[in-house]
C-alpha positions, 0 to 999 in steps of 0.5 A, a space after each residue: 499499500 501506498 500513503 500520499 501526504 500532501 500540503 499546498 504551496 504557490 509557484 509562479 508558472 507564464 506570469 501566472 500564480 497557480 499553488 503546486 502540491 507537495 507530497 511524499 509516496 511511500 510504505 505506510 507509516 508507522 504510527 510513532 515515527 510517521 514520516 515526514 514531508 518534504 518542505 514545499 519550494 517556490 519557484 521564481 517565474 524565471 527559474 528554467 526548471 519552469 519549462 523543463 517540467 512544462 515539457 516533461 514527459 512523467 516523472 523527475 529523478 532531481 538527483 539526476 537533473 542537471 540544470 542551473 536552477 536555484 529551485 533544483 538546489 532548494 527541492 534537493 536541500 528540502 528532500 524532495 528525490 521526486 517531482 510529478 508536474 501537474 499539468 492540464 491543457 498544456 499548462 504546468 498548474 503544480 509540482 507533486 514533490 516526493 522525498 525518499 521511500 522509507 524503505 531507501 529503496 529506489 522509486 520502481 517504474 511501476 510507483 512512477 506509472 501509479 505517480 503519473 496516472 494520480 497526477 493526470 487525474 489530480 491535474 484538473 481537480 487542482 485547477 478546478 481548485 485555483 479557479 474557484 479560488 481565483 473567483 472568490 477573490 475576485 468577488 471580494 475585490 469587486 465588493 471592496 471597489 464598489 463600497 468604495 465608488 458608493 462611499 466616494 458617490 455619496 461624498 461627492 453628491 453631499 459637496 455639490 449645491 443642492 440648488 442653484 443662484 437666483 439672482 434678478 436679470 441671471 439664470 443659472 443651470 447646472 448638470 453633472 453626470 458622474 460617469 460608471 467608476 466615480 472622478 472628482 469633478 465638482 462645482 460650486 458657487 459661492 454668495 459674497 458681499 456687494 453683490 458678487 458671487 464666486 463661480 467654481 468648477 474642477 476636476 481631481 484626477 485620479 476616482 474613487 474615496 481618495 478623489 472624492 475626499 481631495 474634492 472635498 478638501 479642495 472645496 473647503 479650503 476654496 470656499 474659506 479663502 473666498 471670504 478673507 481674499 477678493 483675488 481669484 488668483 490668490 485665492 488659487 494660490 492660498 488652495 495651492 499651498 494647503 493642497 501641496 503638503 497633503 494631496 495623493 502622491 500621483 494626484 492634483 486638481 485642476 479649477 477654475 474660480 471666478 468672481 461675477 458682479 451681478 450689477 455690471 455684468 463684470 467677471 475675473 477669474 483665475 485658471 488653475 490647468 482647467 478647460 477654458 470657459 466659453 462666452 456666447 454673445 451675438 452668435 460669437 462664442 470667443 474663448 477666455 484665457 488664464 494660465 496657471 497649473 493644476 493646485 497641488 503639484 508644486 507650492 509656490 504657484 501665482 495664477 494670472 487672472 483675466 477680465 471679462 464682460 457679460 453683455 445682455 444676453 451673453 451666456 457663460 459655460 463653463 465645463 470639465 473635459 468629459 466634455 470634450 475628450 468624449 470619443 467616437 466610435 473611431 475615437 476622434 476626440 468631441 472637442 473645444 471646438 465642436 462645443 464652440 459650434 454646438 454653443 454658437 448654434 445654440 443661440 440665445 437659448 435659456 441656461 438649461 435650454 444650452 445644457 439639453 443641447 449640448 448633451 444630445 449633440 455630445 450623445 449623438 456624437 459619442 460611440 452606439 452603445 459606448 460608456 460614459 468615459 468621465 464624468 461631464 459637469 456643465 455650467 451656464 449662466 445667462 445675462 438676461 437682456 435689458 428688455 426681459 426679466 425671468 419670471 419662472 424657469 422649471 421642468 416637468 416630467 413626460 407624464 400625463 396629468 403633469 400640465 396642471 403641474 406646470 401651471 400650477 408653478 405658473 400662476 402665482 406669477 401671472 397673478 404677480 404680474 397683473 394679467 387680468 382674470 380674463 387673459 389669465 385663463 385664456 393663459 393657462 389654457 394655451 399652456 396647458 395645450 403647449 404642454 400637452 402637445 409637448 409631452 405627448 408628440 414632442 417627446 412620446 410620454 418618455 419620463 425620462 424626457 422632460 418638457 422645459 418651461 420658461 416665463 419672461 416678460 418683455 415690456 408688456 407682454 408675458 411670453 411663456 416658452 415650452 421645450 420639448 425633445 422633437 425638432 424643429 417641425 413645420 407647424 401645421 396649420 390649423 383647421 377650422 374645427 366642425 364637429 359636424 365633420 369630424 362626427 362624418 369622419 371627415 375631419 380628424 381632431 388633430 391639430 384642433 389643440 394648435 388652432 385653441 392655442 392660437 386663438 387663446 394668445 395674442 402671438 404664437 410661434 415654433 422654433 427648435 433645432 434637430 435636437 428640440 422644440 419650444 412653443 412660445 406664448 406671447 400674451 400682452 397684460 393689455 391692449 392685445 385681442 380682445 377678453 371676451 374672445 374664446 
């Protein structure tokens, strides 16, 4: 009879880690003095004994083997006499190491054949065990990563603004879309004395909890510094000095910080290696230049400042590199040129509509089905024109019944503006019809696609813009409703809503592009159509 005593050890073969079986085979051991097993041996990945065992036809006599191999010397020192390679599907996955027989006799041909037969049966089982352990390690690693990403998302989301600034004559919109792996994008708005607004957009390199923690620290130091220092360049300089001693190796922060004077439109900003801001005014788009090293790289950095004035009707766009560095199927980047072109085509759209247009263009550019590569952050700030006063701006989901929610939010502004009662009811009816059309025909009642609604006072008129995800389709002629023709099947009800809208308001027009469709309703406070007209 033969007995087998074995233990597991790890060796490296062809760049992979695999367990090797070290075992001794001999005559039945006496209870009082069991034969010791040879100690397992670690084998370096580049040891020449590995390819030798890989190609060995059967059991290998260690004493007779001539090879310049550190592992061979270690095996001999450990008392190994015979080695049976465990090979499955042409890959060496382990070794069966055997010491001398208890009888001190040599291993016979029958012993070798038995061992080789056992090895052939054991090798697949050992490989299965390896795969199970590798899978368990991978699962534990994935669970740890998912937990880390969940913590990072929580940190990141809690440090983003919960509300957007509201200021007379200005509209602010922001959109943050994290990639599957959490990065370090962030944006912030800081209320400053004397009618000034601090604006921050940044991006921390790396991902996960370290990036989220650096983002939180950067935001906190920047907020504190902005309250004490007037100049954006000085603020970034102080933040840099705080970050350099403690920021993890191979990590840094790109950041743009600007101060906007709300009464004049004057903007002063400094840039720490972030994407250049863009300004759109009367169809022309320009980049605002300012230079500076990213935060946290080295001490003693200074940051130059740039000044600009946002004229009435101008848009300021801040963004992260997740926008410009998105790729299409041919690995071409979206780039600043495309971003500028889309911004120019969007014209004087209000902030949320501009961001929606940019995101739609980005989605159309990306490879079909491709995952988002990096976090995307967009901030749009628009100075309203002198004749405009923004009264309300919001979105509703494209679900039946939400036309009532739109009316609920608009009615207080209508009343506050002094819209007479009869004209108020007509305006509410027109808005409800326009919102229903947008939800149904523009967005196909897809709840995830919003209908954007904006109310502006222009001189003596109230203007409501209803924007959906349709295209600039021509507005069909609104037929005169004929109930007899409808009952006779000679006329459909389609278009009756448009007829109603046209006859409820003083003016109606339609505009749009390939991605959006806007219905514009105008109701004058007085001097428009007769109040008794239905």
